[in-house]
C-alpha positions in Angstrom: 116.6 62.7 37.5 118.9 62.6 35.0 119.1 59.5 32.9 120.8 56.7 34.3 124.5 55.5 32.9 124.0 52.3 30.7 125.8 49.8 33.0 123.2 51.4 35.7 120.2 50.3 33.6 122.2 46.6 33.4 123.1 46.7 36.4 119.8 47.0 38.3 117.9 44.8 35.5 115.7 47.4 33.9 116.7 46.3 30.6 118.6 43.2 29.7 122.2 43.3 29.3 122.4 39.9 26.7 119.3 38.7 24.7 117.8 35.7 27.4 118.3 37.8 30.4 115.3 38.5 32.6 114.8 41.9 33.2 111.8 44.9 34.3 111.6 45.7 30.4 110.4 41.9 30.4 107.6 42.4 33.3 106.0 45.7 32.3 106.3 45.0 27.9 102.8 44.1 27.2 102.1 46.4 24.7 100.1 44.7 22.0 102.4 46.4 18.9 106.1 46.6 18.1 106.3 50.5 18.8 104.5 50.2 21.6 106.7 47.7 23.1 109.9 50.5 21.8 108.1 53.2 23.6 108.1 51.3 26.9 111.8 50.7 26.1 112.1 54.4 25.5 110.2 55.0 28.8 112.1 53.1 30.7 115.0 54.6 29.8 114.2 57.9 30.4 113.3 59.2 34.0 111.3 62.4 34.7 112.5 65.4 35.3 110.3 67.1 38.0 108.0 66.0 40.8 105.0 67.7 39.0 105.9 65.5 36.0 106.1 62.4 38.2 102.6 63.2 39.4 101.1 63.5 36.2 102.7 60.4 34.9 101.3 58.6 37.9 97.8 60.0 37.2 97.4 59.1 33.9 98.3 55.6 34.4 96.1 55.3 37.1 93.1 56.9 34.5 94.1 54.1 32.1 94.3 51.2 34.7 90.8 52.1 35.4 89.4 52.5 32.2 91.9 50.0 30.5 88.9 47.9 28.5 87.6 51.2 27.0 91.0 52.5 26.0 92.9 49.7 24.9 92.8 49.0 21.1 92.4 45.9 19.2 93.2 46.8 15.7 94.8 43.8 13.6 98.4 43.8 13.1 97.7 43.0 9.5 95.6 46.1 8.9 98.7 48.2 11.4 101.5 46.6 9.2 99.5 47.5 5.6 98.6 50.7 6.9 102.3 51.5 7.8 103.9 49.9 4.7 101.6 52.4 2.6 102.0 55.3 4.8 106.0 54.9 3.8 105.6 53.5 0.2 107.1 55.2 -2.4 103.9 54.5 -4.4 103.1 58.1 -6.2 99.8 59.9 -4.9 98.4 62.4 -7.1 96.9 65.9 -6.6 93.8 65.4 -9.1 91.5 68.0 -7.7 88.6 67.3 -10.0 86.5 64.3 -10.7 87.6 64.0 -14.2 91.0 63.8 -13.7 90.2 61.4 -10.9 88.1 59.1 -12.9 91.4 59.4 -15.5 93.7 58.7 -13.2 91.9 55.6 -11.7 91.5 54.6 -15.4 95.2 54.4 -16.2 96.1 52.8 -13.2 93.7 50.2 -14.1 94.3 49.7 -17.5 98.4 50.2 -17.4 99.4 49.4 -13.8 97.1 47.1 -12.2 99.8 46.0 -9.7 100.3 49.7 -8.4 96.1 50.0 -8.7 95.5 47.3 -6.1 98.7 48.1 -3.9 96.7 52.0 -3.7 93.3 50.5 -2.8 94.5 47.5 -0.4 96.7 50.3 0.9 94.3 53.2 1.5 92.0 50.8 2.8 93.8 49.5 5.3 95.0 53.1 6.5 91.6 54.2 6.2 90.3 51.2 8.7 93.1 51.6 10.9 92.4 55.6 11.8 88.9 54.9 11.7 89.2 52.7 14.9 91.5 55.2 16.7 88.6 57.2 16.2 85.8 55.3 17.3 87.6 54.0 19.9 88.7 57.6 21.6 85.6 59.5 20.6 83.8 59.4 24.2 87.3 60.9 25.8 88.4 63.2 23.0 86.0 65.8 24.6 86.2 64.9 28.1 87.6 67.6 30.7 88.5 65.3 33.4 91.4 63.3 31.4 94.9 63.6 33.1 97.3 66.0 31.7 99.1 64.0 28.8 95.6 62.8 27.8 94.4 65.9 27.2 97.4 66.9 25.1 96.7 63.6 22.7 93.0 64.4 23.2 94.1 67.5 21.0 96.0 65.6 18.3 93.4 63.7 18.0 90.4 66.2 17.4 92.9 68.5 15.1 92.7 65.3 12.9 89.4 63.6 13.3 87.5 67.2 13.5 88.3 67.1 9.0 88.9 63.5 8.3 86.0 62.5 9.4 84.1 62.2 5.9 87.6 60.8 4.1 87.4 58.1 6.6 84.0 56.9 6.2 83.7 57.5 2.6 83.2 54.0 0.6 86.6 53.3 -1.9 86.0 52.6 -5.5 88.4 53.4 -7.9 87.9 56.9 -8.3 87.5 58.0 -4.5 90.3 55.8 -3.2 92.6 58.4 -5.4 91.1 61.6 -3.4 91.3 59.5 0.0 94.9 58.4 -0.4 95.7 62.0 -1.5 94.1 63.2 1.6 95.8 60.8 4.0 99.4 60.8 2.6 99.8 64.2 1.1 97.4 67.0 2.5 97.5 65.7 6.1 99.9 63.2 6.0 101.9 65.1 9.3 98.7 64.9 11.6 98.2 61.2 10.4 101.6 60.3 11.4 100.6 62.3 15.0 97.8 60.4 15.6 99.7 57.1 15.0 102.0 58.2 17.4 99.1 58.6 20.2 97.8 55.8 19.5 101.5 54.0 19.7 102.3 55.8 22.8 98.7 54.8 24.4 99.3 51.2 23.3 102.5 51.6 25.4 100.4 52.9 29.0 98.1 49.8 28.4 100.7 47.3 28.2 102.4 48.4 31.4 98.7 48.6 32.8 98.0 45.2 32.2 100.7 44.3 34.1 100.1 46.5 36.8 96.3 44.7 37.0 97.9 41.8 38.2 101.0 43.2 40.2 100.6 43.8 43.9 102.7 47.5 43.4 102.5 50.3 44.9 102.3 53.9 43.7 105.1 56.1 45.9 104.7 58.9 48.0 107.0 61.8 47.4 107.9 63.9 50.6 109.7 67.3 50.3 112.1 67.4 53.6 115.2 69.1 53.7 116.8 66.0 54.3 116.2 63.0 51.7 114.2 60.0 53.3 113.7 56.2 51.4 111.6 53.6 53.3 109.5 50.9 52.0 107.4 48.1 53.2 107.1 44.5 52.1 109.5 45.4 49.2 110.7 42.5 46.8 112.9 42.3 43.6 110.3 42.2 41.1 112.6 39.7 38.4 112.8 37.2 40.9 109.4 34.6 41.0 107.0 35.3 43.7 108.1 31.9 45.1 111.6 32.9 45.9 110.9 36.8 46.7 111.3 37.7 50.3 109.4 41.0 51.1 111.7 43.2 53.3 110.9 47.0 55.6 113.9 49.0 55.2 113.9 53.0 56.0 117.1 55.6 55.9 116.3 58.7 56.6 117.7 61.7 58.7 119.9 61.6 61.2 121.6 58.4 59.1 122.9 59.2 55.6 124.3 55.7 55.8 123.6 52.2 55.4 126.2 49.8 56.3 125.5 46.6 54.9 126.9 43.0 55.8 126.1 39.5 55.6 127.8 36.3 54.1 127.9 34.8 50.5 124.7 34.3 48.8 122.9 36.2 52.0 121.0 38.5 49.8 122.9 41.8 49.7 123.4 42.0 46.2 119.4 41.4 45.4 118.3 43.8 48.5 120.7 46.6 46.6 119.4 46.3 43.2 115.6 46.3 45.0 115.9 49.4 46.5 117.5 50.6 43.0 114.4 49.9 41.3 112.2 51.1 43.7 113.6 54.5 43.3 114.1 54.3 39.9 110.9 53.5 38.9 109.3 56.0 41.4 111.1 58.4 39.2 109.6 56.8 36.1 106.0 57.9 37.8 105.2 54.1 37.7 104.3 52.3 40.6 107.4 50.3 42.9 107.7 46.7 44.1 106.5 47.3 47.5 103.1 47.6 49.6 104.8 50.8 50.3 107.1 53.5 49.7 108.0 56.6 50.7 111.1 58.9 49.4 112.4 62.0 48.3 113.1 63.6 44.6 116.7 62.5 43.9 118.8 64.0 41.6 121.0 61.3 40.2 120.5 57.8 41.1 124.5 55.9 40.8 125.6 52.4 41.2 128.7 50.3 41.8 127.4 47.0 41.1 128.6 44.1 39.0 131.8 45.5 38.2 134.5 43.8 36.1 137.8 45.1 34.1 137.1 47.4 30.9 139.4 45.7 28.2 138.6 48.3 26.1 140.2 51.1 28.0 142.4 49.5 30.3 140.9 49.6 33.1 141.1 47.2 36.3 137.6 46.6 38.3 139.7 48.8 41.3 140.3 51.4 39.1 136.6 51.1 37.6 134.9 51.4 41.1 137.3 55.0 41.8 135.8 56.2 38.7 132.4 55.7 39.9 132.8 56.8 43.2 134.7 60.0 41.8 131.3 60.7 39.4 129.5 60.5 43.0 131.6 63.2 44.3 131.4 65.3 41.8 127.7 65.2 41.6 127.6 65.9 44.9 129.5 68.7 44.6 127.4 70.3 41.9 124.4 70.4 44.0 123.1 66.9 43.2 120.7 65.0 45.4 122.7 61.6 44.6 121.4 58.2 45.7 124.6 56.1 45.6 124.2 52.0 45.6 127.8 50.4 46.3 128.2 46.3 46.5 131.5 45.2 48.1 132.8 48.7 48.4 136.7 48.4 46.7 136.6 44.7 46.6 138.7 45.0 43.5 141.9 45.4 45.7 143.3 43.2 48.9 141.4 43.4 52.3 143.5 46.0 53.8 143.5 48.3 51.0 140.1 47.9 50.3 139.6 49.2 54.3 141.6 52.1 54.4 139.8 53.1 50.9 136.8 52.6 52.1 136.9 54.4 55.4 138.3 57.4 53.9 135.3 57.6 51.1 133.1 57.0 54.1 134.4 59.7 56.4 133.5 62.1 53.8 130.2 60.6 52.3 128.7 60.4 56.3 129.2 64.3 56.0 127.3 65.0 53.1 123.8 66.3 53.8 121.2 65.9 51.2 122.4 62.4 49.7 121.9 59.0 50.8 124.3 56.0 50.8 123.7 52.0 50.4 126.9 50.3 50.9 127.5 46.7 51.3 130.9 44.8 52.1 132.3 42.0 53.6 134.5 44.0 56.2 133.1 43.6 58.8 135.8 45.5 60.7 134.8 48.7 59.0 131.6 49.3 61.1 133.7 49.9 64.6 134.9 53.3 63.2 131.5 54.2 63.1 129.7 52.7 66.2 128.8 56.0 67.6 128.5 58.2 64.6 124.6 58.8 64.4 124.8 59.5 60.5 125.7 55.4 60.0 123.1 52.6 60.6 124.1 49.1 60.4 122.1 46.3 58.6 122.6 43.0 58.3 121.5 39.7 56.2 122.4 36.7 58.8 122.8 32.9 57.7 121.7 30.2 59.8 123.8 26.8 60.0 121.3 23.8 60.1 123.4 20.5 60.6 126.3 21.9 58.7 124.0 23.4 55.7 123.7 26.7 55.0 120.0 28.5 55.5 119.1 31.9 53.9 116.8 34.0 55.4 117.4 36.9 52.9 115.6 38.9 55.8 116.9 42.5 56.4 118.1 43.1 60.3 119.9 45.9 62.2 123.5 45.7 63.3 126.2 43.6 62.0 127.0 40.2 61.5 130.5 38.5 61.3 129.6 34.8 59.5 131.9 33.7 57.2 129.9 31.3 54.9 132.9 30.9 52.1 134.6 27.9 53.4 131.1 26.1 54.4 129.7 26.8 50.8 133.3 25.3 49.7 131.8 22.2 51.3 128.7 22.0 50.6 129.3 22.4 47.1 132.0 19.2 46.9 134.4 21.6 45.1 137.1 19.8 47.8 136.2 16.3 46.9 136.3 17.2 42.6 140.1 18.3 43.7 140.8 15.5 45.6 140.4 13.5 42.1 142.5 15.1 40.3 
């Protein structure tokens, strides 16, 4: 799958749009280090390009989850900070090769640059301890031939370093030996040291995700390879909602249907449902489990969204024009032979109802003829369903709202069919807006 547009990452709440907004990143970001957390954010922004890559990522996470206690690190953050500061410091190293030269250099540091002497000693100690801890923690799996593909690549990086570095990492530091150890770690093998730390932070990121998955009831999706695409889930929930609020839904869209027309009143759950479908599809293409009991889907080239649109003041685009641009991008992707999964919330709501109906009708007429892609479109325009009642490429789903003693009761449960419920006036009365207006 191609990388998502920035607006889609925000619309689906994969990444927060602003500080404090809940997102999938908040859920998964259980890494121990700041660099590990940054790696998780990068991972969430980079979908995998092929099905084999997805399957390899799934195996990696399953392996780490099963061996989390043996793989996760517990290195004091103070040591990590000191090690990085020393590795990046401007404190000069010296290639003194003989014992006498190292002894003379250590005396110079100790007598004429005491501050640098202790900086060198403490930084080298921290770097030595961090690398030594990584070596000890990974020793059991570095030579294993049962590792997932990505861990095998990491194991090679670690072997290339620790096979040469072990004497240096176990050397007892004194004013002479620290000169030699520092030269080894910060100059001679500095690239290998940085590669080892990069592996450490990647492992920390995956361990952080695994920590979340230990308590989340998520499932690894199954990918199917069929001529026509499919998307099927059971007990799918929006992960950002609390367990007490989230409602599980079963849903399937597959041949001969290509397009779902989703109707329902305000606050019935249409937008949340579309977002949940988008999250399942996207997380699956990251090689991650998804917030559902089961999920079966096809590999898609593009996930595209038209949710929570707003006018673009910078570009001078209106809401309606922005919608048109999004649909044009979908058309261009399909024309280029890409398999698209489209989520469109309240299609063409940026114009008046009659205009929206005519525009939506023409767009849907074309979309339902496109094999190889799937389209989920929500709308308040219930009359939009009539032209497609006998079209086998269109299925109808809805979220109904019950009225109990004048109060709205939302089930947030998806059903088959079209609902013509109009809840706006009831919500107007329920929120007592008119009472406030009458007091003006």
